C-alpha positions in Angstrom: 5.0 15.8 5.3 2.3 14.4 2.7 0.8 15.8 0.2 -3.0 15.5 -1.0 -3.5 15.9 -4.2 -7.2 17.4 -5.9 -7.8 16.6 -9.2 -10.8 16.0 -11.5 -9.1 -15.2 -7.4 -7.4 -15.5 -4.4 -4.6 -17.7 -4.3 -1.1 -16.7 -2.2 1.8 -18.7 -1.1 4.0 -19.0 2.5 3.9 -21.8 5.4 3.1 -18.6 7.9 -0.7 -19.0 6.2 -2.2 -21.6 5.9 -5.6 -20.4 5.8 -4.5 -18.7 2.0 -3.8 -21.5 0.8 -7.5 -21.8 -0.4 -9.1 -21.9 -3.4 -11.4 -19.3 -4.6 -13.3 -21.1 -6.6 -14.1 -23.2 -3.3 -15.3 -20.4 -1.1 -18.5 -17.9 -1.5 -17.9 -14.2 -2.1 -20.6 -11.6 -2.0 -20.2 -8.4 -4.2 -20.3 -5.3 -2.0 -18.2 -4.5 0.6 -17.5 -1.0 2.3 -13.9 -0.6 1.5 -11.8 -2.1 -0.8 -8.5 -1.7 -1.3 -6.3 -2.5 -4.9 -2.6 -3.4 -4.6 -1.2 -6.7 -1.6 2.3 -5.5 -1.5 3.3 -4.7 1.8 1.6 -1.6 2.3 -1.9 -2.4 1.0 -1.3 -5.5 3.1 -0.6 -3.7 6.1 -3.2 -0.9 5.5 -5.9 -3.6 5.2 -4.8 -5.0 8.3 -5.2 -1.8 10.2 -8.4 -0.7 8.6 -10.2 -4.2 9.6 -8.6 -4.2 12.9 -10.1 -0.6 14.0 -13.0 -1.1 12.4 -14.0 -4.9 12.4 -17.8 -4.4 11.7 -17.3 -2.9 8.1 -16.5 -5.2 5.1 -13.1 -5.3 3.4 -12.1 -6.8 0.5 -8.5 -6.5 -1.1 -7.8 -6.9 -4.8 -4.3 -8.1 -6.1 -3.6 -8.9 -9.9 -0.8 -11.5 -9.6 -1.6 -14.7 -8.5 0.3 -14.4 -5.2 0.6 -12.1 -2.9 3.5 -9.3 -2.3 5.8 -10.5 -5.8 7.2 -7.1 -6.4 8.3 -4.5 -4.3 7.4 -5.7 -1.2 9.4 -9.3 -2.5 12.6 -7.8 -4.0 14.6 -5.5 -1.8 17.3 -6.0 0.6 15.5 -7.3 3.8 17.1 -4.6 5.9 15.1 -3.2 9.2 16.2 0.1 8.7 17.2 2.2 11.6 16.0 6.1 10.4 19.0 7.8 10.2 19.3 9.1 6.8 15.9 11.2 7.4 15.6 14.8 7.9 15.0 15.4 11.5 11.6 16.1 12.6 10.0 14.8 8.7 7.8 12.3 8.3 9.6 10.0 6.8 12.2 10.0 10.1 8.8 9.5 12.1 7.5 6.7 10.1 10.7 4.9 9.8 11.8 5.1 13.7 7.9 4.3 14.8 7.9 1.7 12.1 11.3 -0.5 13.5 9.9 -0.5 16.6 6.8 -2.3 15.4 8.7 -4.2 13.0 10.6 -6.0 15.6 7.8 -5.6 18.1 5.4 -7.6 15.1 7.6 -10.3 14.5 8.5 -11.3 18.2 4.5 -11.6 18.3 4.3 -13.6 15.1 7.1 -15.5 15.7 8.4 -14.8 12.6 12.1 -15.1 12.2 14.8 -11.9 12.1 18.7 -10.8 12.7 19.2 -7.6 14.5 23.1 -7.6 13.2 23.0 -4.2 13.1 25.1 -1.7 10.5 28.1 0.0 9.6 27.8 3.1 7.3 32.0 3.3 6.8 34.4 6.4 5.7 37.0 5.5 4.0 37.9 9.2 2.8 38.5 12.3 5.1 36.5 13.9 3.3 33.6 11.7 4.1 34.0 12.4 8.1 31.4 15.6 7.9 29.0 13.8 6.3 29.3 10.6 8.4 29.1 13.1 11.7 26.1 15.1 10.2 24.6 11.8 9.7 25.4 10.4 13.2 23.9 14.3 14.7 20.8 13.8 12.1 20.3 10.4 13.6 20.7 11.2 17.2 17.9 14.4 16.3 15.7 11.3 14.9 16.0 9.3 18.6 17.6 5.8 16.6 18.8 3.7 19.2 22.1 2.7 20.4 23.8 5.0 17.8 27.5 5.3 17.6 30.5 6.3 16.1 33.7 4.3 16.2 37.2 4.7 14.8 39.2 1.9 12.4 40.0 -0.2 15.3 36.3 -0.4 15.9 35.4 -1.1 12.8 37.6 -4.2 12.7 36.2 -5.6 15.6 32.6 -5.4 14.4 34.1 -6.6 10.8 37.4 -7.8 10.5 37.7 -7.5 6.9 36.5 -4.2 6.4 38.3 -1.1 6.4 37.5 2.1 7.0 38.6 5.1 9.0 35.4 5.9 11.3 32.1 4.8 11.1 28.5 5.3 12.1 27.4 2.2 14.2 23.4 1.2 14.2 23.3 -2.2 16.5 19.4 -1.6 15.9 19.0 -2.2 12.4 18.0 -5.3 11.4 17.5 -7.9 8.7 14.2 -9.9 8.1 12.0 -11.5 5.5 9.6 -8.4 3.9 7.7 -10.4 2.0 7.1 -13.2 4.7 6.2 -10.1 6.9 3.9 -9.2 4.2 2.3 -12.4 3.6 1.5 -12.6 7.5 -0.4 -9.5 7.7 -2.6 -10.6 4.9 -3.2 -13.9 7.2 -4.1 -11.4 9.6 -6.6 -9.4 7.8 -8.0 -12.5 6.8 -8.6 -13.6 10.3 -10.1 -10.4 11.3 -12.9 -11.3 8.5 -11.6 -9.8 5.1 -11.6 -11.0 1.4 -8.2 -11.3 -0.5 -9.5 -12.1 -4.6 -6.1 -12.3 -6.5 -5.4 -12.5 -10.7 -8.3 -9.4 -10.0 -5.9 -6.7 -12.4 -7.9 -3.6 -11.9 -8.8 -1.6 -15.4 -12.0 0.6 -14.3 -13.3 2.6 -11.4 -16.2 4.6 -11.8 -19.5 4.7 -10.4 -22.9 3.0 -11.2 -26.3 3.9 -11.9 -28.1 1.2 -10.3 -28.1 -1.6 -8.0 -26.0 -4.5 -8.1 -28.7 -7.3 -8.7 -30.5 -8.8 -6.2 -29.3 -6.2 -3.9 -32.5 -4.3 -1.7 -30.3 -2.0 -0.2 -30.4 0.9 -3.4 -27.6 2.9 -4.1 -25.6 2.3 -0.6 -22.4 0.7 -3.1 -22.2 3.2 -5.4 -18.7 2.3 -7.1 -18.1 -0.1 -9.2 -14.4 -1.9 -9.8 -14.0 -3.8 -13.0 -11.0 -6.1 -13.8 -9.7 -6.8 -17.7 -12.0 -10.3 -17.6 -15.1 -8.5 -16.7 -15.4 -9.3 -13.2 -17.1 -6.7 -10.6 -17.0 -5.6 -7.3 -19.1 -3.3 -5.9 -18.3 -0.9 -2.9 -18.8 2.7 -0.8 -15.0 3.4 -1.1 -11.9 2.5 -2.3 -8.1 2.7 -1.7 -5.4 1.9 -3.9 -2.0 1.0 -3.0 -0.2 0.3 -6.8 3.1 0.6 -6.0 4.8 0.5 -9.9 1.1 1.2 -11.2 0.0 3.7 -8.5 -0.1 6.4 -11.4 -2.1 4.0 -14.4 -4.2 3.4 -11.0 -5.4 7.2 -10.3 -5.8 8.0 -13.8 -8.0 5.2 -15.0 -10.6 6.8 -12.0 -10.2 10.5 -13.4 -7.5 11.4 -10.4 -4.0 13.3 -11.6 -1.6 12.0 -13.4 1.1 13.3 -11.4 3.9 12.6 -10.0 4.0 9.8 -12.4 6.0 6.4 -12.0 9.5 5.7 -13.3 10.8 2.5 -12.6 14.6 2.0 -11.7 15.9 -1.5 -11.5 18.8 -2.3 -9.0 20.9 -5.2 -10.2 22.8 -7.6 -6.9 25.2 -9.5 -7.3 25.7 -12.0 -4.5 28.9 -13.3 -2.8 29.9 -16.7 -3.0 29.4 -19.3 0.3 32.9 -19.5 0.5 33.2 -16.0 1.0 30.5 -15.2 3.9 33.3 -15.4 5.8 34.2 -11.9 5.0 30.9 -10.2 6.3 29.3 -10.4 9.7 26.5 -7.3 9.3 25.1 -4.7 7.2 28.0 -2.3 5.7 27.1 0.6 3.8 29.7 3.8 2.6 28.2 7.4 3.6 25.5 8.5 1.4 27.2 10.8 -2.0 24.6 13.8 -2.1 24.9 14.1 -5.6 22.7 10.3 -5.9 19.4 10.1 -4.5 20.2 6.5 -3.7 22.3 5.2 -0.4 25.2 3.5 -2.8 26.3 0.0 -3.2 26.5 -1.7 -0.3 26.8 -5.3 1.8 23.6 -6.7 3.1 23.5 -10.6 4.9 19.7 -12.5 4.0 17.7 -14.5 6.3 18.8 -17.3 4.2 22.3 -17.1 4.8 22.9 -15.3 1.3 25.1 -12.1 1.4 23.8 -9.6 -1.2 26.3 -6.6 -2.6 24.8 -3.9 -4.2 22.7 -2.4 -6.2 23.2 0.0 -8.6 20.4 1.9 -9.9 19.0 2.2 -14.3 16.9 3.0 -15.5 14.3 0.1 -16.0 12.9 -0.7 -19.5 9.5 -1.8 -18.1 8.0 -1.6 -14.6 8.1 -5.4 -13.7 11.3 -5.7 -15.7 13.8 -7.9 -13.1 16.3 -8.6 -16.5 18.3 -6.5 -18.2 16.6 -7.3 -21.6 13.3 -6.5 -20.3 11.2 -4.0 -22.0 7.6 -2.9 -22.2 7.1 -0.1 -25.0 4.1 1.4 -23.4 6.5 2.1 -19.9 9.6 2.9 -21.6 7.8 5.3 -24.0 6.4 6.6 -20.3 9.7 7.2 -18.7 10.7 9.2 -21.5 7.6 11.5 -21.4 9.1 13.9 -19.2 11.3 17.1 -20.2 14.1 15.7 -18.5 15.0 12.8 -15.8 17.0 13.7 -13.0 20.2 13.4 -13.9 22.1 12.0 -10.4 20.8 8.1 -11.5 23.4 5.4 -11.8 24.4 4.4 -15.2 24.9 0.7 -15.8 27.7 -0.3 -13.5 28.7 -3.4 -14.6 30.6 -6.2 -12.2 34.1 -5.3 -12.8 33.5 -1.5 -12.1 31.1 -2.5 -9.0 33.4 -4.9 -7.2 35.6 -2.2 -7.7 33.6 0.0 -5.4 33.4 -2.4 -3.2 36.7 -3.2 -2.6 37.0 0.0 -0.9 35.6 -1.6 2.0 36.6 -5.2 2.2 39.9 -5.0 0.1 40.4 -8.8 0.1 37.2 -9.4 -2.3 37.5 -10.0 -6.1 35.5 -10.2 -8.9 35.8 -14.1 -8.6 34.2 -13.8 -5.3 30.9 -13.0 -6.6 27.9 -13.8 -9.2 25.0 -12.0 -10.7 22.3 -11.7 -8.2 18.4 -10.9 -8.2 17.1 -7.6 -9.5 14.6 -5.4 -7.6 12.6 -2.8 -9.3 11.8 0.5 -7.1 8.7 2.7 -8.0 10.0 6.1 -8.3 7.3 8.9 -8.6 8.7 12.0 -10.2 7.1 15.2 -11.3 6.2 16.9 -14.3 10.5 18.0 -14.7 12.0 14.7 -13.8 12.2 15.5 -9.9 12.4 13.0 -7.9 9.1 13.2 -5.4 10.6 12.1 -2.0 7.3 12.9 -0.3 4.1 10.9 0.1 1.5 11.8 -1.6 -2.3 11.2 -1.3 -4.2 11.6 -4.3 -8.1 11.8 -4.6 -10.6 14.1 -6.5 -13.8 15.7 -6.7 -17.4 14.5 -8.0 -18.9 11.5 -7.8 -15.7 9.0 -8.2 -13.2 11.2 -6.6 -14.9 11.5 -3.3 -14.8 8.2 -2.8 -11.2 7.0 -4.0 -8.0 8.0 -2.3 -5.1 6.6 -4.1 -1.4 6.2 -2.8 0.4 7.6 -5.1 3.8 7.4 -3.5 5.2 5.7 -0.4 8.8 6.1 -0.6 11.9 4.2 0.5 11.9 2.6 3.3 8.2 1.4 3.2 9.0 -1.7 3.9 10.1 -0.9 7.3 7.6 1.8 8.1 5.0 -0.6 6.6 3.1 -0.5 10.2 3.7 2.9 11.1 2.5 4.1 7.1 -0.6 2.1 8.1 -1.6 3.9 10.8 -1.5 7.4 9.1 -3.1 6.0 5.6 -6.3 4.5 7.7 -6.1 7.8 9.6 -6.6 9.4 6.4 -9.1 6.9 5.2 -11.0 7.6 8.6 -11.1 11.2 8.3 -11.6 11.3 3.9 -14.7 8.8 4.0 -15.8 9.7 7.7 -15.7 6.0 8.9 
C-alpha cells in the first residue's frame, strides 16, 4: 500500500526518438502550463505520458536537470523485467509488478523495442534454503506469476548446463530489456502527444507567485512558479515531482515533509569476460536471505550480449556517485544524520569474495573470468530511525503551495518493470488530488 503524507533546455539521446534530438534554442516555449512534472527518469516519463494521453487538452511540461533523459537509476540498472515473485500477495508492489510486466512486454511489442524473455532460475544450493524457495513458489502462485514452476537438479542442468543446485524456482516469464531505451520511448510518446520536455533545468524553488506572468491576460490561473538555478521560471497550475535520488530535497523546497529521507546505496557489478559467456544462458538468482533487504548477487544477461554479475550493496558517499571514491559532503552528512542506519546492508565485497559467492552456483567460474563492471545507485527511502521504507509514498501538503504539489517520494524496486502500472496509479492520484 502507499502512504500519503501531509505537511505544511531540452536535449536527449537515443535512436528510438529522433524528434527528441532538436535543440531547445530552435523551438518556442510558452511560460505557462497546466501541469509541470519534475524529473525525467522512467517513472516521471511514464507518468507524463499517461497523464497527457488521458488529458490531451491540457498542457504539460517535463523538467529534467541533466542534459539527457533517464541518466541515473533508469539508465543504471540490471535491465531485468521482473515477474512478481518476491512480493507479499495482495500488496501494491505485487500487483504493480505483475501488471507492469505484462504492460512492458505489450509496450515493447507495440513499439518494436527489442527484449528477450530469457527466464530466471532462483537456485537453492543448501537444504536449509528449500523451505524458503517453496515459500517463494507459493507467493508467486498467489501473485498470479505466469508459468512458474519448481525444478530439481536435473532440470537446473537442462536449463543452465553449468549451474549447480538442488532445487530451483523456474520463472520463464522473466525477461531482459534496455530500460533506458524504453524510458526514452515514453518521452517520445509524450512529446508526440503535445508535451514539452526541457533539460538542463535544475529546480531549486517551487513557490506561489503574487502576480500574473508578464504579458499574460489570464490573471492568476498559473499561480505556481518553478525556478531553476539559472533564474529561469516556468508557471503552472499544478506540480508533480518524480525526483528519484532527490525526491526528499524537492519535497523540502516546496515546504513539504523532510521524511522519508533518501540514502543512496551503490551496487557494483562484475562483468563476465566474453570467452566465458557460455557459462550463463538466463538470469540466475540466489534464494533471498531474509536478513538482508536486497536480492543478493546474481547472474544477469544483458541486451548487448554482456553478462553482469552482482551487485553488492554499499552505502554511497554521493547520490549520483558511480565510482568507489565519489564523494559529496552534503550527501554523506545527510546519510549519517540518522540515529541509526539499517543494519542489514552488505559491507563492501571484494572481487574475490564476490566470485566465491557466485561459485556456489557456477563452480567453473574463476576470478580470472571477471572484470570490474558498471555501478548503479539506488534511492533508498529511510525513516527517521534508519529503517527501510518499502511502501510507495506520496507527499503533498496544505496551503497555497502544498495543495498544488504532489511528490512521489518513494517508488521502490522494481520501478522499471512496474513503470506503466505505477504511472496509472500516480495519474489516478493526480486526478483525484487536483480534480483534473
